[in-house]
Each structure stands twice: as structure tokens, then as C-alpha cells.
C-alpha positions in Angstrom: -35.6 -14.2 -4.2 -35.3 -13.5 -7.9 -31.9 -12.3 -9.0 -30.6 -9.8 -11.5 -30.1 -11.3 -14.9 -26.8 -13.0 -15.2 -25.9 -10.9 -18.2 -26.5 -7.7 -16.3 -23.7 -6.8 -13.9 -25.2 -4.5 -11.3 -22.8 -3.0 -8.8 -24.3 -2.2 -5.4 -22.2 0.5 -3.8 -22.2 2.0 -0.4 -20.2 5.1 -0.9 -19.8 6.4 -4.5 -17.0 8.8 -3.6 -14.8 6.2 -2.0 -15.4 3.8 -4.9 -14.3 6.4 -7.4 -11.2 6.9 -5.3 -10.6 3.2 -5.2 -10.9 3.0 -9.0 -8.5 5.8 -9.6 -6.0 4.3 -7.1 -6.2 0.7 -8.5 -5.8 2.1 -12.0 -2.4 3.3 -10.9 -1.5 -0.2 -9.7 -2.8 0.3 -6.2 -1.2 2.1 -3.3 -1.0 2.2 0.5 -4.0 4.5 0.5 -6.0 2.0 -1.6 -5.1 -0.9 0.6 -6.1 1.1 3.7 -9.6 1.8 2.3 -12.5 0.5 4.2 -14.0 -1.4 1.2 -14.0 -4.9 -0.3 -15.3 -5.8 -3.7 -17.0 -9.1 -4.3 -17.6 -10.6 -7.7 -20.2 -13.3 -7.3 -22.6 -15.7 -9.1 -26.2 -14.9 -8.3 -28.3 -16.8 -5.8 -27.2 -15.6 -2.4 -28.4 -12.1 -2.4 -32.1 -11.4 -1.9 -34.2 -9.2 -4.2 -35.8 -7.6 -1.2 -32.7 -7.5 1.0 -33.6 -10.9 2.6 -30.8 -13.1 1.4 -27.7 -14.7 3.1 -25.4 -12.1 1.5 -27.6 -9.3 2.7 -27.4 -10.4 6.3 -23.7 -11.4 6.2 -22.6 -8.2 4.5 -24.6 -6.1 7.0 -23.1 -7.9 10.0 -19.6 -7.7 8.4 -19.9 -4.0 7.8 -21.1 -3.4 11.4 -18.3 -5.4 12.9 -15.4 -4.2 10.8 -16.5 -0.9 9.3 -15.6 -2.3 5.8 -18.2 -1.6 3.1 -19.0 -4.3 0.6 -19.2 -3.5 -3.1 -21.2 -6.3 -4.7 -21.0 -7.2 -8.4 -23.3 -10.0 -9.7 -23.4 -12.1 -12.8 -23.2 -15.6 -14.1 -20.3 -17.7 -12.8 -18.6 -17.8 -16.2 -19.2 -14.1 -16.7 -17.5 -13.3 -13.4 -14.4 -15.2 -14.4 -14.3 -13.6 -17.8 -14.6 -10.1 -16.3 -11.9 -10.8 -13.8 -9.7 -12.1 -16.5 -10.2 -9.0 -18.6 -9.2 -6.9 -15.6 -6.1 -8.9 -14.8 -3.7 -6.0 -15.5 -5.9 -3.7 -13.4 -7.6 -5.9 -10.8 -10.9 -4.6 -9.4 -12.2 -7.6 -7.4 -11.0 -8.7 -4.0 -13.1 -11.8 -3.5 -14.7 -14.1 -6.2 -17.6 -16.5 -5.5 -18.7 -18.9 -8.2 -20.1 -22.4 -8.7 -17.8 -25.2 -10.0 -16.3 -25.7 -12.4 -15.8 -22.0 -12.8 -13.9 -21.5 -9.6 -11.4 -24.1 -10.9 -11.3 -22.2 -14.2 -10.5 -19.0 -12.3 -7.7 -20.7 -10.6 -6.4 -22.1 -13.9 -6.3 -18.6 -15.3 -4.2 -17.4 -12.4 -7.0 -15.2 -11.0 -6.8 -16.6 -7.4 -4.2 -16.6 -4.7 -3.8 -19.1 -1.9 -5.5 -18.1 1.4 -7.1 -20.5 3.9 -9.8 -18.7 5.8 -10.4 -19.2 9.5 -12.8 -22.1 9.8 -11.7 -23.7 6.5 -10.3 -26.6 8.4 -13.9 -27.6 9.1 -14.8 -27.7 5.4 -14.7 -31.2 3.8 -11.7 -31.8 1.6 -13.9 -32.3 -1.5 -15.3 -28.8 -1.0 -12.1 -26.9 -1.0 -8.8 -26.7 -3.0 -5.9 -28.6 -1.6 -3.6 -25.6 -2.2 -5.9 -23.1 -0.5 -7.0 -21.3 -3.7 -10.7 -21.6 -2.9 -13.1 -22.8 -0.2 -16.8 -23.4 -0.3 -18.8 -21.0 1.9 -22.3 -22.4 1.1 -23.1 -26.0 0.2 -25.8 -26.5 -2.5 -27.2 -29.0 -4.9 -28.2 -28.8 -8.5 -31.9 -29.3 -9.3 -34.9 -28.5 -11.5 -38.1 -26.7 -10.8 -41.6 -27.2 -12.0 -45.0 -25.4 -11.7 -46.8 -27.4 -9.1 -50.2 -25.7 -9.9 -50.2 -27.0 -13.5 -48.2 -30.2 -13.0 -50.0 -32.2 -10.4 -50.1 -36.0 -9.8 -49.5 -38.0 -13.0 -48.8 -34.8 -14.9 -45.7 -34.0 -12.8 -42.5 -35.0 -14.7 -40.2 -37.6 -13.1 -37.7 -38.4 -15.8 -35.6 -36.7 -18.5 -37.6 -38.6 -21.0 -40.9 -37.0 -19.7 -39.6 -33.6 -20.8 -39.5 -34.7 -24.4 -43.3 -34.8 -24.5 -44.8 -32.3 -26.9 -46.8 -30.8 -24.1 -43.6 -29.1 -23.0 -43.0 -27.3 -26.3 -42.1 -23.7 -25.5 -42.8 -24.5 -21.8 -39.3 -25.5 -20.8 -36.1 -23.5 -20.5 -32.7 -23.9 -19.0 -29.9 -21.4 -18.6 -27.0 -21.3 -21.0 -24.2 -23.8 -20.4 -20.8 -22.1 -20.3 -22.3 -18.8 -19.1 -24.4 -19.8 -16.1 -23.1 -22.3 -13.5 -26.5 -24.0 -13.2 -26.7 -24.1 -17.0 -23.4 -25.9 -17.1 -24.7 -28.2 -14.5 -27.4 -29.4 -16.9 -24.7 -30.8 -19.2 -22.8 -32.3 -16.2 -25.9 -34.1 -14.9 -27.0 -35.3 -18.4 -23.5 -36.7 -19.0 -23.7 -38.6 -15.8 -27.3 -39.9 -16.1 -27.0 -40.9 -19.8 -23.5 -42.4 -19.4 -21.2 -40.1 -21.3 -20.9 -37.1 -23.6 -22.4 -38.6 -26.8 -25.6 -40.0 -25.4 -26.1 -36.8 -23.3 -25.8 -34.6 -26.4 -28.1 -36.9 -28.3 -30.7 -36.3 -25.6 -30.2 -32.6 -25.3 -30.5 -32.3 -29.1 -34.0 -33.9 -28.8 -34.9 -31.7 -25.8 -34.1 -28.6 -27.9 -37.4 -29.0 -29.7 -39.2 -28.0 -26.5 -36.6 -25.4 -25.2 -37.7 -21.8 -25.2 -34.2 -20.7 -25.9 -31.0 -19.4 -24.2 -31.1 -17.6 -20.9 -28.0 -16.1 -19.3 -29.9 -15.9 -15.9 -31.0 -19.0 -14.0 -32.6 -17.0 -11.3 -34.9 -15.2 -13.8 -36.4 -18.6 -14.8 -38.1 -19.2 -11.4 -40.6 -16.3 -11.7 -41.6 -17.5 -15.2 -42.2 -21.0 -13.8 -44.2 -19.7 -10.8 -46.4 -17.6 -13.1 -46.9 -20.6 -15.5 -45.2 -18.8 -18.5 -43.0 -21.9 -18.6 -43.6 -25.2 -16.7 -40.1 -26.5 -16.1 -36.6 -25.0 -15.7 -33.3 -25.7 -14.2 -32.0 -24.2 -10.9 -30.4 -25.1 -7.7 -31.7 -26.1 -4.3 -30.5 -23.1 -2.4 -31.7 -20.4 -4.8 -35.0 -22.1 -5.6 -35.8 -22.9 -2.0 -35.3 -19.3 -1.0 -37.4 -18.1 -4.0 -40.2 -20.5 -3.2 -41.0 -18.5 0.0 -42.4 -15.8 -2.3 -43.3 -18.0 -5.3 -45.8 -20.6 -4.1 -46.0 -22.6 -7.3 -42.3 -23.6 -7.4 -41.5 -27.3 -6.8 -38.0 -28.6 -6.7 -37.3 -31.9 -8.3 -34.5 -34.1 -9.6 -34.9 -35.8 -13.0 -34.0 -39.5 -13.3 -33.1 -41.4 -16.4 -36.0 -43.6 -17.3 -35.8 -46.8 -15.2 -33.2 -45.1 -12.8 -33.1 -43.1 -9.6 -33.3 -39.3 -9.4 -29.8 -37.9 -9.1 -28.0 -34.7 -8.2 -24.6 -33.4 -7.2 -23.1 -30.8 -4.9 -22.8 -27.4 -6.5 -21.4 -25.3 -3.7 -20.7 -21.6 -3.8 -16.9 -21.5 -3.7 -15.0 -18.4 -2.7 -11.4 -17.4 -3.3 -9.1 -14.4 -2.8 -8.4 -12.6 -6.0 -4.7 -12.5 -7.0 -3.2 -8.9 -6.8 -6.5 -7.7 -5.2 -6.6 -3.9 -4.4 -7.8 -4.7 -0.9 -6.3 -8.1 0.0 -6.5 -7.7 3.8 -10.2 -6.8 3.6 -10.8 -9.7 1.3 -9.3 -12.1 3.8 -11.4 -10.6 6.6 -14.6 -11.2 4.6 -13.7 -14.8 3.7 -13.0 -15.4 7.4 -16.3 -13.9 8.4 -18.3 -15.9 5.9 -17.0 -19.1 7.5 -17.7 -18.0 11.1 -20.1 -20.3 13.0 -22.7 -17.4 13.2 -22.7 -16.8 9.4 -22.8 -20.6 8.8 -25.8 -21.0 11.1 -27.6 -18.5 8.9 -27.0 -20.4 5.7 -30.1 -22.6 6.1 -32.1 -20.2 8.3 -31.8 -17.3 5.9 -30.2 -18.4 2.7 -31.9 -21.7 2.0 -28.6 -23.6 1.6 -26.5 -26.0 3.5 -23.6 -25.0 5.8 -20.1 -25.5 4.3 -18.6 -26.3 7.7 -19.2 -29.9 8.8 -19.2 -28.9 12.5 -22.1 -26.5 12.0 -25.4 -28.4 12.1 -28.3 -26.5 10.7 -31.6 -26.6 12.7 -35.1 -25.4 12.4 -37.9 -26.0 9.8 -35.8 -24.9 6.8 -33.1 -27.3 7.6 -35.6 -30.1 8.0 -37.3 -29.3 4.7 -34.0 -29.1 2.9 -32.9 -32.5 4.2 -36.2 -34.0 3.2 -35.9 -32.7 -0.4 -32.8 -34.9 -0.9 -34.3 -38.1 0.5 -34.2 -40.9 -2.1 -32.0 -38.9 -4.4 -28.7 -40.4 -5.4 -25.8 -37.9 -5.0 -22.9 -38.4 -7.3 -19.5 -36.6 -7.3 -18.4 -35.2 -10.7 -14.8 -35.4 -11.8 -14.1 -31.7 -11.5 -10.6 -32.0 -12.7 -11.9 -33.6 -16.0 -14.6 -31.0 -16.3 -12.3 -28.2 -15.6 -9.8 -29.5 -18.3 -12.5 -30.4 -20.9 -15.1 -27.7 -20.2 -14.7 -25.9 -23.5 -15.0 -29.2 -25.4 -18.2 -30.1 -23.5 -19.7 -26.7 -24.2 -18.8 -26.9 -27.8 -20.4 -30.3 -28.1 -23.6 -28.8 -26.5 -23.6 -25.9 -28.9 -23.2 -28.3 -31.9 -25.9 -30.6 -30.6 -28.5 -27.8 -30.0 -27.5 -25.4 -32.7 -26.9 -22.7 -30.1 
């Protein structure tokens, strides 16, 4: 389930003619004709759409189009990239729905890119996984993690801690996506700050780790095929995306680094969706958000997408759900201070750049 590189924004369109019309109408500030169009544009972080049409988005969009007749135009990139693109288009809004990982959904809200809308079913989403003012709601729950090549790293060779990754055997065999650009890359910094007890010790560690790092990557999803093939041995990722990828990449193993002497840790990294402010097709955006939180779509999150339902009243079942639950056994789940991270994100990213020379 490898994804397009996060720095490549690849629109997938259903009807070129109607999209051209939508663009011309929105360029004029929108019109009743534009709002009546049977189209909805989604700007999303990668991870939920399958390379072979087998992802959660693929099924949900297909079912949504069949039910409503509304075609989905899908635009994919890194979480930070999607926010930046929407911000550039603020005077000529193109997106109707935005889906990113935290803290970028909070960043989108802070930039005035989202408008309040509580989708049907949002009442069943935990308070921690949605905005109190209705600006965004999680549609798929997920957790941050790392991956390793299970063919090369067996038994005692398999890393368990952050400190293990400093070994010279990982030189040019380790890579993580770019913090500030990719949601999962930013998560590396968040987890390191938690595990090492603050910004300074985390940056000290990441500075040391840089000796083994292959270099920047704007795409988290592109790292999994490299790990599976053994081009690199360790990378960052997230449970939902990597679990789905592992179905076609047999050498992927999901793991959660611990600080030496401590427990493995992770934190929730949900796909959070919001209605874009001054969207060209607001009504259609609301319908799609409602649909993603229906019981049927939520049941498919584990079955098809490899993630966890956002609705607390929807209990996933089947072998995927069991396997996903087992992955988190013995792992300490902490809750980041998203308000702090949202406020100080630029400072943390600048600190990372300074520490790693990126």
C-alpha cells in the first residue's frame, strides 16, 4: 500500500471537464452553479488510499459516489504540505475537505482554513479526538510507530531501543521522513521529546542519530518498500499505513522504540478531517464527512484500512482487528500536549534542523 511521495501532489480526477468548470467557477469566487456541482475535493495526508485501489479511501469514495452521485477529486501530500497548499489558495479556495495528522489539523485551524461542522456520528468520537468547537473530527484512529526489516533483523539483531539505532551497523540503513513536512516525521520529534524528557535531550539524541540517517524524505509511505527490500533496515511510519503495506510487503515489522531501561511507547496519531472554510462545494463536503463516520465506513477501517475506528461505539472485529490490538500490547500510550505542540511547532522544527544540520 505504498503511497505517492509526499512532495508529489497527484490529483485523481473522475471527470476532467467538470473539474475544469469547477476551477473556472471557483476562480470567480464561486457561484450557485459551482455549489450545485456533483463533486467534492479532498486534500489529504497519504496513508488511507491504496496503490492498487485497495485502501479505505478507495472503498469509502466508491461507496459515497454510488450513494450520492458526487465524484471525489483526491489530492495527496504530506500533512504540512496540504496545509501550506490550502493556505496559499485561501483567496481562491479549491479544497472542500482536509484530512491531516496532528498537529497539522490544529495548524490548519489556527490559519483560519477550517470552518465548524460536526458530522453525523461525531458524538461517538472521543473528546480527545475532535475539536471542542467542531473545526475537526478524527475519522480514523491510528498510532505512531517504526518499521524494521524482519528478514535481516531477527532475534538479538532486532532493535528494541532508541539507543540501539545509534550502532554503526545502521549507518546509511536508517531513514525517517522530514519533520515539519510529513506528519509521521514530525511524530519522530514528538516521541523523542517524550521519551528523552524534553526538547534538549531529544535534540541531543537526534543529532547523534543523524550519523546513521540516509537523509530527508518528504514521503513516509515511500520508506516502507525500501525497508521491505532491505535497502534500509529501519524507518518511521504509523500503524495503519504500515499494517496495510505489510500485506504486500512480507518483510515489514512494526515496532515501538523504548528509551534504554524504559518501556516502548507510542501515541495516537489519528487522521483528522475538517470542512474547509469558504469551500466551493460546502454541502458536498459535509455529506462526505458524514459518510466517513457512518457505522458502515467505520467498520471498514480495520477490515480494509488497517486502522482503528474513530467511533467508540463501533467495535472492529475479525483477524485484522485482533492483530492490530496485539501490536499494542505492552506498549505505553501517552497523550501529547497538542496545544503546546501546535503553538511551538516551528520552534521544535527549528531545533531539529539546528541539531541535525538539515
